[in-house]
N, C-alpha and C positions, 0 to 999 in steps of 0.2 A: 539579603544579598542585593547589592546596588546593580541595577540593569541600566546601562548607559543607553541602551536602545529602546527603552520602553515606550517612548514617544513616537517611534518610527512605525510605519505600516510594515506588516510582515506578509507580503503577497506571495504568489506561487513560486517565485524565484528566490524568496528569502529563505533563511536558514530553517532547519528543521528544529522545532522545540518541543515536540511531544512525539511519542511513538508507542505502539503497542504490538506485541507478538500475536500473529494471526493464526488461529487454528481454522483452517478451511472448513466450511460448513455449507451444505446445500440449502439450509433453511434460514440462517442467521446472518443479518447485515453486520457490516463493521461498526464499531461504536462511533466512528466519525468518518467523514469523506476526506481521505488523505490527500497530500500533495504528490506522493509517490509511494511505490512498493520496492522494498529491498528484499532479496533473497540471499541466504548463505550458501545453499547447495543447488546447483543448477537443475533445471527442469521446466516443465510447463506449469503455468498458473492460469486457471480458468476464471475469468472475471465477469461480473455483471455490472453494466453501467446504470446510471441513475434513470436512464430511459428504458431500461430492461433488456438491452441488447447484450449478447454474450460473445466473448472472444477469448481465444487462448493465446497467451504470450509466452514465449520461450526466454528464459533467463539463463545467463552464464553465472558461474559461482561468484558471489560478492557483487552482483549487478543491481543497480537501481534503474527502474523505469518510471518516468513521469506519467503515470496513468492513475485515474481517480475512481477505482471501483467502489460500488456501495457494498458489494459482497464478493467473496472469493469462494469458489465452489470446491468441495471435497472431490466430487466426481471429475476425473481428468487431471487433477492437480498432483503433480509428484515432486515439485521443487520443495526444498526444505528450508527451515529456518526463516520464514516469511515474516516480514515486519512492515506494518503500515506507518508511514512517516507523515507527521502533521506539521 
């Protein structure tokens, strides 16, 4: 497939070109550092940053947040359909 944009930089504000469904896990990191997190079903998402700080983010249904967690914890997370966007 021809990609007209292959020579352009794809920074944090560029389009998403990779994603992975996230199963929250208290012990496992995400497979990549995402540009953002998307949830299908509203709720809380407990995230750990690269520096190790922890925060809870509240999402509405179908919402994206430009956060870049290394891990999404199972404990305290009740949002559904979580997807890491790259």
